[in-house]
Every structure is written in C-alpha cells, then in structure tokens.
C-alpha positions in Angstrom: 62.5 20.0 54.0 60.3 18.0 51.6 63.3 16.8 49.5 65.1 15.7 52.6 62.1 13.7 53.7 61.8 12.2 50.2 65.4 11.1 50.5 64.8 9.5 53.8 61.9 7.5 52.4 63.9 6.3 49.4 66.8 5.2 51.6 64.5 3.3 53.9 62.7 1.6 51.1 66.0 0.7 49.5 67.2 -0.8 52.8 64.3 -3.3 53.1 65.5 -6.7 52.2 62.7 -7.8 49.9 64.7 -10.4 48.0 64.1 -13.6 49.8 62.5 -17.0 49.1 60.3 -17.6 47.3 61.7 -15.1 44.8 58.5 -15.4 42.7 56.7 -13.7 45.5 59.2 -11.1 46.6 61.0 -10.0 43.4 57.8 -8.3 42.1 57.6 -6.3 45.4 61.1 -5.1 45.1 60.5 -4.3 41.4 57.4 -2.2 42.0 58.9 -0.3 44.9 62.1 0.4 42.9 60.0 2.2 40.2 60.1 5.3 42.4 57.5 8.1 42.3 57.0 11.2 44.4 56.4 9.3 47.6 53.8 11.9 48.5 52.0 9.9 51.2 55.0 8.7 53.3 56.5 12.2 53.0 53.3 13.6 54.4 53.4 11.2 57.3 57.0 12.2 58.1 56.2 15.9 57.6 53.2 15.9 60.0 55.2 14.1 62.7 58.0 16.6 62.3 55.7 19.6 62.5 54.2 18.5 65.8 57.3 17.0 67.4 60.3 18.4 65.7 61.4 14.9 64.7 60.2 12.7 61.9 62.0 9.5 62.8 59.3 8.1 65.1 57.0 8.0 62.0 59.4 6.2 59.6 57.8 2.7 60.0 54.3 4.2 59.6 55.4 6.1 56.5 56.8 2.9 55.0 53.6 1.1 55.8 51.6 3.8 54.0 53.9 3.6 50.9 53.9 -0.2 50.7 50.1 -0.2 51.1 49.7 2.4 48.4 51.8 0.3 46.0 49.9 -2.8 46.8 46.7 -1.0 45.6 48.5 0.0 42.4 49.5 -3.6 41.8 45.9 -4.8 42.0 44.5 -1.8 40.2 46.8 -2.5 37.2 45.4 -6.0 37.0 41.8 -4.8 37.1 42.5 -2.0 34.6 44.6 -4.2 32.3 47.3 -1.5 32.4 50.5 -2.3 30.5 52.8 0.3 32.1 53.3 2.0 35.4 55.8 5.0 35.6 57.1 4.1 32.2 57.9 0.5 33.0 55.9 -2.8 32.5 53.3 -3.4 35.2 53.9 -6.5 37.4 51.1 -8.5 35.7 52.7 -7.8 32.3 56.3 -8.5 33.4 55.2 -11.7 35.3 51.5 -12.6 35.2 48.1 -11.9 36.9 48.5 -14.5 39.6 51.9 -13.1 40.6 50.6 -9.6 40.7 47.7 -10.6 42.9 49.7 -12.8 45.3 52.6 -10.3 45.6 50.0 -7.6 46.2 48.5 -9.6 49.0 51.9 -10.0 50.6 52.5 -6.3 50.4 49.3 -5.6 52.3 50.4 -8.0 55.0 53.9 -6.4 55.0 52.4 -3.0 55.4 50.7 -4.1 58.7 54.0 -5.6 59.9 55.7 -2.3 59.3 53.0 -0.4 61.1 53.4 -2.7 64.1 56.8 -1.2 64.7 55.4 2.2 65.9 55.3 3.1 69.5 53.1 0.7 71.4 51.0 3.4 73.0 50.1 4.8 69.5 49.6 1.4 67.8 45.9 0.7 68.6 44.7 4.2 67.3 46.9 3.9 64.2 45.8 0.4 63.4 42.2 1.5 63.6 42.8 4.4 61.3 44.9 2.4 58.9 42.3 -0.5 58.7 39.4 2.0 58.2 41.4 3.7 55.4 42.3 0.4 53.8 38.6 -0.7 53.6 37.6 2.7 52.3 40.1 2.5 49.5 38.6 -0.9 48.5 35.1 0.7 48.6 36.3 3.5 46.3 37.7 1.1 43.8 34.5 -0.9 43.7 32.5 2.3 43.1 34.9 3.1 40.3 34.3 -0.3 38.7 30.5 0.1 39.2 30.5 3.5 37.4 32.1 2.0 34.3 28.7 0.6 33.2 26.5 3.4 34.5 25.3 6.5 32.7 23.5 8.1 35.6 26.5 8.7 38.0 26.0 12.0 39.9 28.7 14.5 40.8 28.0 13.7 44.5 28.6 10.0 43.8 31.8 10.7 41.8 33.2 13.0 44.5 32.5 10.3 47.1 34.3 7.7 44.9 37.4 9.8 44.6 37.3 10.7 48.3 37.4 7.0 49.1 39.8 5.9 46.3 42.3 8.7 46.5 41.8 11.3 49.2 41.4 9.1 52.4 44.9 7.7 52.0 46.4 11.1 51.7 44.5 12.3 54.7 45.3 9.2 56.8 49.0 9.6 56.0 48.9 13.1 57.5 46.8 12.1 60.5 49.0 9.1 61.4 52.1 11.3 61.3 50.4 13.9 63.4 49.2 11.4 66.1 52.7 9.9 66.3 54.1 13.4 66.7 51.8 14.0 69.7 49.1 16.2 68.1 45.8 16.5 69.8 42.8 14.6 68.3 41.4 18.0 67.2 44.6 19.0 65.4 44.9 15.6 63.8 41.3 15.8 62.5 41.9 19.2 61.1 45.0 17.9 59.3 42.9 15.0 58.0 40.4 17.5 56.6 43.3 19.4 54.9 44.3 16.1 53.3 40.8 15.1 52.2 40.2 18.4 50.4 43.7 18.5 48.9 43.2 14.9 47.7 39.9 15.9 46.0 41.5 19.0 44.4 44.4 16.8 43.2 42.2 14.2 41.6 40.0 16.8 39.9 43.1 18.5 38.6 44.1 15.1 37.1 40.7 14.9 35.4 41.2 18.4 34.1 44.7 17.8 32.8 43.7 14.6 31.0 41.4 16.6 28.8 42.9 20.1 28.8 46.6 19.6 29.8 49.8 19.7 27.8 50.7 16.1 27.0 54.4 16.9 27.3 53.9 18.2 30.8 51.1 15.8 31.9 53.2 12.8 30.9 50.2 11.0 29.3 48.4 11.3 26.0 45.5 13.8 26.2 42.0 12.3 26.1 42.7 9.0 27.7 39.7 9.3 30.0 37.5 10.2 27.1 38.7 7.2 25.1 38.0 4.9 28.0 34.6 6.5 28.7 35.6 7.2 32.3 33.0 9.0 34.4 35.1 11.9 35.4 33.9 15.3 36.8 34.1 16.6 33.2 32.0 13.9 31.6 29.4 13.8 34.4 29.0 17.6 34.3 28.8 17.6 30.5 26.0 15.0 30.5 24.1 16.9 33.1 24.3 20.3 31.3 24.1 19.2 27.7 21.1 19.9 25.6 19.3 17.2 23.7 21.6 17.2 20.7 24.9 17.5 22.6 23.9 14.8 25.0 23.0 12.6 22.1 26.4 13.2 20.6 28.2 12.5 23.9 26.4 9.2 24.3 27.1 8.2 20.6 30.8 8.9 21.1 30.8 6.9 24.4 29.4 3.9 22.5 32.3 4.2 19.9 35.1 2.0 21.1 36.9 1.6 17.8 40.5 2.6 18.3 40.7 4.1 14.8 38.2 6.8 15.7 39.7 7.7 19.1 41.4 10.9 17.8 38.1 12.1 16.3 36.2 11.0 19.5 38.5 13.1 21.7 38.2 16.1 19.4 34.4 15.9 19.3 34.0 15.5 23.1 36.4 18.3 23.9 34.5 20.5 21.5 31.3 19.9 23.6 33.2 20.4 26.8 34.4 23.8 25.7 31.0 24.7 24.4 29.5 24.0 27.8 32.5 25.6 29.6 33.2 22.4 31.4 36.9 23.4 31.7 35.9 26.5 33.7 33.6 24.6 35.9 36.2 22.0 36.7 38.8 24.7 37.5 36.3 26.3 39.9 35.7 23.0 41.7 39.5 22.5 42.0 39.9 26.0 43.4 37.0 25.4 45.9 38.5 22.2 47.3 42.0 23.7 47.4 40.7 26.7 49.3 38.9 24.4 51.8 42.1 22.4 52.3 44.1 25.5 53.2 41.4 26.9 55.4 41.4 23.7 57.4 44.9 24.8 58.6 43.2 27.7 60.5 42.0 25.1 63.0 45.4 23.6 63.8 47.5 24.7 66.8 50.7 25.2 64.8 52.9 28.3 64.3 52.3 30.2 61.1 55.7 29.2 59.8 54.8 25.5 60.1 51.4 26.1 58.5 53.2 27.9 55.6 55.1 24.6 55.0 51.8 22.8 54.5 50.4 25.6 52.3 53.6 25.5 50.1 53.3 21.7 49.9 49.7 22.1 48.7 50.7 24.7 46.1 53.5 22.6 44.8 51.4 19.4 44.6 48.8 21.3 42.6 51.4 23.0 40.4 50.4 26.4 41.6 52.9 29.3 41.7 51.6 30.8 45.0 
C-alpha cells in the first residue's frame, strides 16, 4: 500500500505545472521537488485518510500541500546552514543564489496554502488552523536550533522540544490532516497525532545515533558530521551532563577546535568519550522509549487491528526495524 501511495504522490507532483513566468522564481521550485525523496509526510496524509475512509483521493491536495511546505523549509534551511548538497544534488542557493532560494521558498509556502484550499470546504477551516499552527511551530523549532549553536547549557528537555517542533509536528500534522479528511473523530485524530509526534522524535534521535554510530555506506553521510559541526544532539548533551571533570574538559576543548585538518581526530576522540559513558546505549534506550510510546498511541484509535498493523509496519520500516 505504501509504495502505491508513494507513486500517487510522485505522479501528482510531476503533474503540477511549475514552469511558468518568471522562470527565475519557478524553475528552482520544479528543481527541488524533482529531487525526490521518500515523500514520507504526504504518504502519511494519504494513508491516514485511506485507513479511516477507504479512499485516499480526498486527501491528495492536502498531501501535496504538506510536501510543498516541507520542501520550502528545506530550501530556507539550506541557506541558513550553508549546505552545498541536498539528496546528492546542488542546493538551490548553490545552483542559483541565496536570493533565489529565499524568494522561491516564499512562493512554495504560498503555493502550499493554495493547494490546501482545494480540500473539501467543510474540512478547510480545521485543516487551515492545524496547518498554520504547525507551520509556525516548525519556524520556532528552527530558531531554537539556531539558538543552541552558541549555547553550552542546552538541556535534554530543551533539545527534545526543539526536535518536536522542527521535525515531529509536521509528521504528526500530516497524519492528523489525513485522518480528519477521512472522517476520523477528533479523539482518533489526536491519538494519531500522538503516534506521529513520538515516531518523529524516535526518528530524529535515530538520525542522531546513526551520525555517530552508523555505517557510512548505509547512512548515506560521513560519520561524525554532527560532532564536526558541534551540534547539540542528544548524544553531545547527554555526554556533557554525565562526563566527569576531565572528560568534560576534553569535550569542550574538541568543540572549540574548528580546524578541518583535525576533524578526523576530533570525531575519534569524541566517540571514544561517548563509548566510555555508554552514550550509544542511552540513545538507543531513548529511541526505543519514544518508538514504544508511538505504537502504544494506536491503542486509543478506533481502527481494526489489521489497519493498526499497517501503521505499526510503517513505523518499523521508517526506523529500520525488522519487526
């Protein structure tokens, strides 16, 4: 079912006529959407609608709105992070320039709302409220992420709140929007939102874990990127909290080292401290806890066990779990 929904999303995105005048505004939009990806969020919107109504088609415009919005955030994030590549291709600000990336991103945000306006009129007010609340929360999460770059006293609670806002709320909103379009009760839609929030948190923590302890060939990125950039991830925050005087001193010394020539040594040293403090195990436990909360949220939804199993399988597949 998931692959079929992915194909529908791809076909719909490909059918949108982005190429229009002025091309300097719309070409970058067509470009970034053509880069592909797993289309996780729009697929969840379609899936939720189908589970409650038996038909995903009423949620297609909302699913596209979610995907266009998501890619808009990536366009602006890449400018803020000075990222050179996205999905193996040059980012918009590298292929064009910063001004183009900002303006095309702005247009994508507006286009997302225009797509959302195509949903059934009786559902539109509720969906607009949810979509707008989610949009502002994503911005809040991004600001927290920026603020954390220059802070050494970020707590785990603050970090979890940041990734909830920056990552998890859009995943959860995608599900809730689909459920509401499919006729779910507010209680069921909220339970599905909780499933999405906790799955999003588990997914981001897994990304943190893999950046330090994953296989580069499987992960798709060089191991230790977060360490080199001094990102305040679950791992670094936990290490700073648990480290003794000497280990903490070493961690802070390596965080002050921004010489590219010492990055390999920096990653090796920080990973050594992580392993000594069993940070990998602690992160795996946190991932498991959020994943468990996610699946348990399904107990509160009035769906057949077969339909719940589809959501459990999706969560397992997303997290790379075998069962």
